[in-house]
N, C-alpha and C positions, 0 to 999 in steps of 0.2 A: 504494500500500500504506500502510495506517495504522500508524504506529510507536507509537501510544499503547497502553500496557499497562493492563489492568483491574486496579487495585489492590484488595487486600482491605480492607474497612471493618468495624471492630468497634466496639462500644460497651461502656463500662465505667465504673467508679467510680474517681475520683482518690483514692489512698491516701497520697501524699506529694508535696509541692511544694517541698521544702527546697533542691533543686538549682536553679542558674540556668538558665532556659529549658528545663527538663526536668521532667516529671511522671511519676510511677509510676501506671499504670492497671491495676486489677484487673478482668479479664474473666472472667465466669462463663458457662459453657455447660452445657447438659444433654444428655447422650448416653445411648444405650441400651447396657446391659452386653452384650458380645458373646455370652456363654454363657447368662446367666440372664434377659436381656430387661428387667430393672428399669431405670428411668430414674434415672441418678445424676448428681450435679453435679460438674463439673470446673472448676478455676479456674487462671488463669495471670496473672502480672504482666508488663507490658510497660513499657519506658521510651519516652516519647513526647516529641517536640520541641514546645515551647510558646513561640513566638517572643516573645509579649508578656507572658508570666508572668501570664496572666489567670485560669488555673484555680486553684481552691481545693480543699482537702481536702473530700471529700463530693460534689463535682460529678459529674454524669453527662456524659461526653464521647464524641464520635465520633472515632476515630483511624483513619488510613489508612496502609497500608504505603508506604514511599518509599525513596529511596536511603539508605545508611547515613550518619548524622551522626557516629557514633563507634563504638567497639567494641560497645557494647550497645544503641545507639539507632538503630533504623531504622523508626520510626513517627512520624507527625506528627498533632498535634491539629487536627481539621478544624472542629469546632463544639462549643460548650458547650451541652448540652441543658437542664440544670437545675442 
């Protein structure tokens, strides 16, 4: 039996890197309104662990879900796209 979980992977824009080894990532997603059917934009901010402090404000990064690092941080930066 394989014990590996498939973790969610999201991409978003770094909005803050003021914390040590932590970045705030804004993830935008487009969803269909349940009643009216119009496509609307939803966004959410996640705190992600950045071990090397390599991410800068404005970077597009891939983050993946992982074990909790702290009370608010349970995502990890996988790759800096641009």
